[in-house]
N, C-alpha and C positions, 0 to 999 in steps of 0.2 A: 504494500500500500504506500502511496506517496506520502512523504512526511507531512506536507501541508494539509492533506485530507485527514490524516491521522490526528493531527493537532486540533483540527476543527471538530472532529468527532469527540475528542476528549473534553473540549470546552463545552460542547453541547451536553455531554453527560454530566459534567460538573454543574452546569446551570440547572439541569433537570433535578439533580440531587438536592441542590440548595433550595429549589422551589418546593421539593417534597418536604424538607425540614420546615420551611415557612408554613406549609400547609398543616404541619403537626404542631404549630405554635412555637417553634424554636427559632431564634434569631441567630445571626452569625456569631454572636458572642456567647452562645449557649444559654441565654436567658429566655424565659418564656415571654409571650406577649404581655405587655404591661411592665416589663422589666423585672419580673420575679425570678430570681436565680434559683432554679430547682424547685420552685414552688414550696418553699420551706419557711416556717415560722418557728423561731427559737425563743423559748420562755425560760427565765430563771425565776424560781418561786420558792416560798417557804414550804417546808415539808408538810405542814398541816393542810396545805392546799392540794395535796396529791390526788385525792379522790374526786373532789369537786372539779378541779382543772382537767383531770382525766376524762370526766364525762363531758365537760365543755369542749375539750379538744375534738371529740368525736362529732359533736354538733357543728363545730367550726369547719371541720373537714368536709362534712356533708354539704355545708353552705358554700364551700369553696372547692369544687372538684379539682383534683390535681395538686392541691396544697397539702403538705404534710406538717403537722404540728409536732415539734419536738420540745419536750419540757424536761428540765432538770430541777429536781427538788432537793432541798437541804436546809440547813440553818440559814436564816436571812443574812447573818454575818458572813457566811461562806459564799453565798450567792453574790453579795456585794464585792467580796475579795476577787471573785472570778471576773466581775465587770472591771474592776480596777486593774486587773492583770491583762486585760485585753481579750477576754474570751468573747467570741462572737455571740451576740444576743440581740433580740428585738424588743423584748418586754421584760420588766422587772416587777415582781409582786412581793412585797415584804410583809412580815408579821409584826413589824414595829416601825414607828415613824423615824426613829433614829437612823436606821440604815438608809432609808429613802432620802432623808435630809442630807446625808453624806454624799449619796449619789448625785443629788442636785448640786450641792456645793462643789463637787469635783467636776461638774460639767458634763455628766453622762446622760442626763435626762432631757427629753424633748418635751417642751411645754410644762404644764403644771400637773403634778401627780394628783390622782383622785382617790379618796377614801372609798372603798367599795364594800367592806364588811367589818363587823366587830366579832370578837371571840372572847370567851371567858375560860379560866382555868378550872380544872377539877383534879381531884386525887383519884388515881386508878390503882386498883389492887387486884390480885388474882381472885378468880371466882370462889375458890375455897377459903380465901382470906386467912392464911395461917397465923398472921399477926393480930387478927381480930381488930382491924382498923375500921371503926364505925363513924369517926368524925375527924376533922382536921387536927384536933387536939391529940388524937391517938398516934399521929405520925411522930410525935416526940417521945413515945415510950421507948425505954431502953431496949436495945436488941433489934429494933425494926431495921430492915435492910432497905434503905431508900436509894433510888437511882435518879439522877438528874441529868439533863443535857449539859454540855460544856458551858463554862462561863462565857458571857457575851452572846450566847444564843438567847433570843428573846424569851422563849418559854422558861428558861432557867432564871433569867433576870426577873421575870414576873413572879416566879415562885418565891424568890428572895424578898421581893417587895411585899408579897402576901404575908410572909412570915414576920416581916417587920411590922405590918399592920396588926398582926395577931399578938405581938408582944404586949400591946396595951390591954388586951383581954385576958390572955393566959399567963401573963407574967413576963418580966424582962428577960428571962433566960430561955423563953420558948424557942426563939429563932436559933439560938446557940445549940439547944438540945436537939432540934431537928437536924441541923446541919452536921452534928456529930454522928448522925445515923447514915450519912451518905457513904455508900460503899463503892460507887462507880459514877463516872461522868462519861456520857455518851455523846456521839457526834451531833445529834439533833433530837428533837422531841420524839420522833417516830422510833428512833433507835433505843431511847430510854424506855419507851412503852414496850418495845419488843422484849426487853429483859423481864418485864412483869408477865408478859404473855407466856414466855417459856419457863417461868417459875424460878428465875434467878434472883428476883427481888420481891419485896413485900409491898412496895408502893412506888409510884412516881407521880410527878405533876405533869399534866398535859392539858391540851385544849379540849373543850367539849366536842369539837369537830373531829378529834382523834378517836372518839368512841364510835368506831365504824362497825357495820354489821358483821364483818368477817372476824371480829375479835370478841363479840358479845357472849360467846360460849366459854371464853377463857378469862374474861376480865369484867369487873363491875366498877361502877362509879361511886365515889364518896363526894358529895357536893361540899363546896366551900361556902361559908356564910357570905351572903351578898355584901354585907358591910365591910368584909375583910378582903373580898376578891378585887381583881382588877378588870378593866375592860381593855382588851387589846384592839387597836385599830390597825387595819391593813390598807396601805396605799399601793397603787399600781400606776405604772407609767411606761410609755414607749421610750425607747432609748435613741439617742442621737445617731448612733452608728447602725441603726436598723437597716437591713438590706432592702426591705420593702416597707417604707414608712406607712403606706396605706394599709397593708396587712396588719402591722402593729397596732394602728389606730382601730382597725376593725375588731381586733381581739379585745382591746380595752372597752370598746363599745359593747361587745357581746357580754363581757363580764359585768358591766354596770347596767345592762339592760334589764327589763323585767324578767325576761327569760333566764338570763344569767343569775339573777338574784334568787329566782325560784330554785335553781339547782344548788346554789350555795346554802340556802335555807334548809334544803333537804339534807345537807351534810352538816347540819347543826351550827351553821354560822348565823349571826344576827345581822339585820340590815344596818348599814352605816348611818342612816339618818335617824 
């Protein structure tokens, strides 16, 4: 075959192939139409949001065919550290205002964060309750094996705040007595709860939203008196380095919508308002 004809055929084939990619919604830069690279949304969120955001992710993917939601859950302080270290992410949802404020101050947040839910802490104990913990006061009994999340994890900080509140009711040594029962510090609130689930601990402090259906055969809740408890507020925000700012905004819109709020309420969160 003549070289010139061969070259023309190759060019025609290349044009045809590129046209086919365009028909499949892919551009020359590998991005889908609308600029969405791989159709992926990456969320960094507090571990207490695992179940609710998992359900909302399925809803979001159904509403956005071809888009994959990838969520990483852990302590809010760890999620913030990942953002500060340059981990690619589109949305940040924190279990405490402090971490979000830091993200804003460091210039990672696009626009104003929105408070989207509230949460309260509870004490969780094994179903057979070997330490016979019936109230918050019982967590101070000698010999109780208490597990908490690591320091600077919001759930653990809230627990210490609750114990400080309880000093005024149960005596000045109450917080000290409880903290002397701590036998382990775990990565986040879900990890500390797992120690109770498997029977390695007598109690832990967690969120009401952590009392999920899958653990209700192994764990029961001991409520904290409302006047001693805290109200945790959860902010959410799109990040400045979001690969697709529109997708990030649409996720925030879903979470704060009536539909999203119904899902969050189903998982024992309280409305932000």
